[in-house]
C-alpha positions as CSV (number, residue, x, y, z in Angstrom):
1,M,-17.5,-4.7,3.0
2,T,-13.7,-4.2,2.7
3,S,-12.7,-2.7,-0.7
4,K,-10.3,-4.4,-3.0
5,I,-7.9,-1.5,-2.6
6,A,-7.9,-1.9,1.2
7,L,-7.5,-5.7,0.8
8,A,-4.4,-5.1,-1.5
9,F,-2.8,-2.9,1.2
10,N,-3.6,-5.4,3.9
11,N,-2.0,-8.1,1.9
12,C,1.2,-6.0,1.4
13,K,1.3,-5.1,5.1
14,K,1.2,-8.9,5.9
15,E,4.1,-9.4,3.5
16,K,5.9,-6.4,5.1
17,R,6.4,-4.6,1.8
18,A,5.1,-1.6,-0.2
19,A,2.3,-1.9,-2.7
20,L,3.5,-1.5,-6.3
21,I,1.0,0.7,-8.2
22,T,1.4,1.0,-11.9
23,Y,0.0,3.7,-14.2
24,T,-0.6,3.3,-17.9
25,V,-2.9,5.2,-20.3
26,A,-6.0,3.3,-21.5
27,G,-5.7,2.6,-25.2
28,D,-1.9,3.0,-25.4
29,D,-0.8,2.1,-28.0
30,T,-4.0,0.4,-29.0
31,K,-7.1,-0.8,-27.1
32,Y,-6.1,-4.4,-27.7
33,N,-2.5,-3.8,-26.5
34,S,-3.7,-1.8,-23.5
35,L,-5.7,-4.7,-22.2
36,K,-2.8,-7.1,-22.9
37,I,-0.5,-4.9,-20.9
38,L,-2.9,-4.7,-17.9
39,N,-3.3,-8.5,-17.9
40,K,0.5,-9.0,-18.1
41,I,1.6,-6.5,-15.5
42,S,-1.1,-7.3,-13.0
43,K,0.9,-10.4,-12.1
44,H,3.5,-8.2,-10.5
45,A,1.6,-5.0,-9.6
46,D,-0.7,-4.8,-6.6
47,I,-3.0,-2.0,-7.8
48,L,-3.3,-0.7,-11.4
49,E,-4.0,2.9,-12.3
50,L,-5.4,3.5,-15.8
51,G,-5.4,7.0,-17.2
52,F,-8.3,8.1,-19.4
53,P,-6.6,9.9,-22.3
54,H,-7.0,13.7,-22.3
55,N,-5.9,16.3,-24.8
56,T,-5.2,19.1,-22.3
57,P,-3.6,17.6,-19.3
58,I,-2.5,19.7,-16.3
59,A,-0.3,17.5,-14.3
60,D,1.0,15.1,-16.9
61,G,4.6,15.3,-18.2
62,G,5.8,14.6,-21.7
63,Q,5.8,10.8,-21.3
64,I,2.2,10.5,-20.3
65,Q,1.2,13.1,-22.8
66,G,2.8,11.0,-25.5
67,S,0.8,8.0,-24.3
68,S,-2.5,10.0,-24.3
69,H,-1.7,11.3,-27.8
70,R,-1.2,7.8,-29.2
71,A,-4.5,6.6,-27.6
72,L,-6.5,9.6,-28.8
73,K,-5.0,9.3,-32.3
74,N,-6.3,5.7,-32.2
75,G,-9.8,7.1,-31.4
76,I,-10.1,6.0,-27.8
77,K,-13.3,7.2,-26.2
78,L,-14.5,7.0,-22.6
79,K,-16.7,4.0,-23.5
80,D,-13.5,2.2,-24.7
81,V,-11.8,2.9,-21.3
82,F,-14.8,1.2,-19.5
83,D,-14.7,-1.6,-22.0
84,I,-11.0,-2.3,-21.2
85,V,-11.7,-2.3,-17.5
86,K,-14.6,-4.6,-17.9
87,K,-12.6,-7.1,-19.9
88,F,-9.7,-6.9,-17.5
89,K,-11.9,-7.5,-14.5
90,K,-13.5,-10.5,-16.1
91,K,-10.1,-12.1,-16.1
92,N,-8.8,-10.5,-12.8
93,P,-11.8,-9.9,-10.6
94,N,-9.8,-9.3,-7.4
95,K,-7.1,-6.9,-8.8
96,P,-8.0,-3.3,-7.9
97,I,-8.1,-0.8,-10.8
98,I,-8.2,2.9,-10.4
99,L,-9.2,5.3,-13.1
100,M,-7.2,8.5,-13.2
101,G,-8.0,11.6,-15.2
102,Y,-9.6,15.1,-15.3
103,Y,-13.1,16.3,-14.2
104,N,-14.3,17.7,-17.5
105,L,-14.7,14.2,-19.0
106,I,-16.9,13.3,-16.0
107,Y,-18.8,16.6,-16.3
108,Q,-19.5,15.9,-20.0
109,A,-20.6,12.4,-19.3
110,G,-22.6,13.5,-16.2
111,E,-21.5,12.4,-12.8
112,K,-24.4,9.9,-12.3
113,N,-23.9,8.3,-15.7
114,F,-20.1,8.2,-15.2
115,L,-20.3,6.5,-11.8
116,K,-22.9,4.0,-13.1
117,N,-20.4,3.0,-15.9
118,C,-17.6,2.8,-13.3
119,K,-19.7,0.5,-11.2
120,F,-20.8,-1.6,-14.1
121,S,-17.3,-2.1,-15.5
122,G,-15.7,-2.8,-12.1
123,V,-13.7,0.3,-11.3
124,D,-12.4,0.3,-7.7
125,G,-11.2,3.9,-7.3
126,L,-10.9,7.3,-8.9
127,I,-8.2,9.9,-8.9
128,I,-9.4,13.2,-10.4
129,V,-6.4,15.5,-10.7
130,D,-8.3,18.8,-11.1
131,L,-11.0,18.3,-8.5
132,P,-9.4,19.4,-5.2
133,Y,-10.7,19.3,-1.7
134,P,-13.2,20.6,-0.5
135,E,-14.7,21.1,-4.0
136,N,-14.6,17.3,-4.4
137,K,-16.6,16.5,-1.2
138,S,-20.0,16.1,-2.9
139,F,-18.5,13.9,-5.7
140,A,-16.5,11.8,-3.2
141,R,-19.7,11.1,-1.3
142,K,-21.4,9.9,-4.5
143,C,-18.4,7.6,-5.1
144,K,-18.7,6.2,-1.6
145,K,-22.3,5.4,-2.1
146,K,-21.3,3.3,-5.1
147,S,-18.4,1.7,-3.1
148,I,-15.9,3.4,-5.3
149,N,-12.8,4.9,-3.6
150,F,-12.3,8.6,-4.2
151,I,-8.5,9.1,-3.8
152,Q,-7.5,12.4,-2.3
153,L,-4.3,14.1,-3.2
154,L,-1.7,15.8,-0.9
155,S,1.3,17.8,-2.0
156,P,4.4,19.3,-0.3
157,T,2.5,22.7,-0.1
158,T,-0.6,21.3,1.6
159,S,-0.9,23.0,5.0
160,K,-1.1,20.8,8.1
161,E,-4.6,22.1,8.9
162,R,-5.8,21.3,5.4
163,M,-4.1,17.9,5.5
164,K,-5.9,16.9,8.6
165,K,-9.3,17.7,6.9
166,I,-8.4,15.9,3.7
167,I,-7.2,12.8,5.6
168,K,-10.2,12.7,7.8
169,D,-12.5,12.8,4.7
170,S,-10.4,10.3,2.7
171,H,-11.4,6.8,1.8
172,D,-9.0,3.8,1.6
173,M,-6.0,5.4,-0.1
174,I,-4.3,8.8,-0.1
175,Y,-1.9,9.9,-2.8
176,Y,1.1,12.0,-1.8
177,I,2.6,14.0,-4.7
178,S,6.3,13.9,-3.8
179,M,7.4,17.1,-5.5
180,L,6.1,20.2,-7.3
181,S,6.4,19.2,-10.9
182,T,4.5,17.5,-13.7
183,T,4.8,13.7,-13.8
184,G,8.0,12.2,-15.0
185,G,10.2,15.0,-13.8
186,E,13.6,14.2,-12.3
187,L,13.4,13.7,-8.5
188,K,14.2,17.2,-7.4
189,I,14.4,16.4,-3.7
190,S,16.2,13.6,-2.0
191,P,14.3,10.4,-1.2
192,K,15.3,11.0,2.5
193,K,13.4,14.4,2.4
194,I,10.4,12.8,0.7
195,L,10.2,10.1,3.4
196,Q,10.5,12.8,6.2
197,N,7.5,14.6,4.7
198,Y,5.7,11.2,4.2
199,K,6.2,10.3,7.9
200,T,4.9,13.6,9.1
201,I,1.7,13.0,7.1
202,K,1.5,9.4,8.2
203,R,1.5,10.5,11.9
204,I,-1.8,12.4,11.3
205,N,-3.6,9.0,10.8
206,P,-1.3,6.0,10.8
207,K,-4.2,3.7,9.8
208,K,-4.7,5.3,6.4
209,S,-2.8,3.9,3.4
210,L,-0.6,6.6,2.0
211,V,1.2,6.2,-1.3
212,I,3.9,8.3,-3.0
213,G,3.8,9.2,-6.7
214,F,5.8,11.4,-9.1
215,G,9.5,10.9,-9.9
216,I,9.6,7.2,-9.1
217,T,11.7,5.1,-11.3
218,D,13.8,1.9,-11.1
219,K,16.6,4.1,-9.7
220,T,14.6,5.8,-6.9
221,I,12.0,3.1,-5.9
222,S,14.1,1.0,-3.5
223,S,15.0,4.1,-1.4
224,L,11.3,4.8,-0.8
225,K,10.1,1.3,-0.1
226,S,9.1,2.0,3.5
227,A,6.0,3.8,2.1
228,N,2.6,1.9,2.0
229,G,2.7,2.1,-1.7
230,L,4.7,3.6,-4.7
231,V,3.3,4.7,-8.0
232,V,5.3,4.3,-11.2
233,G,3.8,5.9,-14.3
234,S,6.0,8.0,-16.6
235,M,8.7,5.3,-16.7
236,L,6.1,2.8,-18.0
237,C,4.8,5.2,-20.6
238,K,8.4,5.9,-21.7
239,T,9.0,2.1,-22.1
240,I,5.9,1.8,-24.4
241,T,7.2,4.8,-26.5
242,N,10.7,3.3,-26.8
243,S,9.4,-0.2,-27.6
244,L,7.3,1.2,-30.4
245,K,10.3,3.2,-31.8
246,M,12.4,0.1,-31.8
247,R,9.5,-2.0,-33.2
248,Q,9.5,-4.2,-30.1
249,N,6.5,-5.6,-28.4
250,P,5.5,-3.2,-25.6
251,V,3.7,-5.9,-23.7
252,T,6.7,-8.1,-23.2
253,K,8.9,-5.1,-22.5
254,L,6.6,-3.7,-19.8
255,D,6.2,-7.1,-18.2
256,K,10.0,-7.2,-17.6
257,V,10.1,-3.6,-16.3
258,V,7.3,-4.1,-13.8
259,Y,8.7,-7.4,-12.7
260,N,12.1,-5.7,-11.9
261,L,10.3,-2.8,-10.1
262,R,8.6,-5.3,-7.9
263,N,11.8,-7.0,-7.0
264,K,13.4,-3.7,-6.0
265,I,10.8,-3.2,-3.2
266,L,10.6,-6.7,-1.9
């Protein structure tokens, strides 16, 4: 059976455009608002990434840390994250949702139990930042058995040999980290250079859907729109932060931002 993630990419290919992938943190700024945000932005985004809040992140920059902090302050637990996904999926059964986070939460919950909850709530994919290849092979296989996509990560420092192995073992989506930085950093290399690297990776297996993340904002997104997909995260977390500071409704604000991002890649 074709996964919802693969279907989303097929749909975008038919429309000759990149997939827009959004990232927000589960429970930011409240559990209720987090769900409202997902429901609202899913009208413009093709795939939704949802971060599980974490107090010691490795790859997250200040904006995403701020979102995680707000969610944790509000007492968001892993069971709440699954609850948000379940409620979202009830309303939007065909919209793919990917959980993104760190392995220790999975380890604490127990892999079997965690994957059972993923399946039950309707999670389509997982990005586990600190579980690299080949250490992730066994867990990736368990995900596949449950029809959950395990999304492998590639970076500018990944060697060609290693890349070939990772791509061969990957599921329906591969995530290319555009630069060596935490999320939300200024784009340190030109979009042209990123696309050169991207095309080199793409040539290894043109059939695999490869997306670009890190450093993507409303200013850089249109110059990268030839990719299969583009991930915007820190900019959305920053929008929530600014809305709350200005006492505006983050749901309405994010809806506008994601709508504009989509228009920039059409």
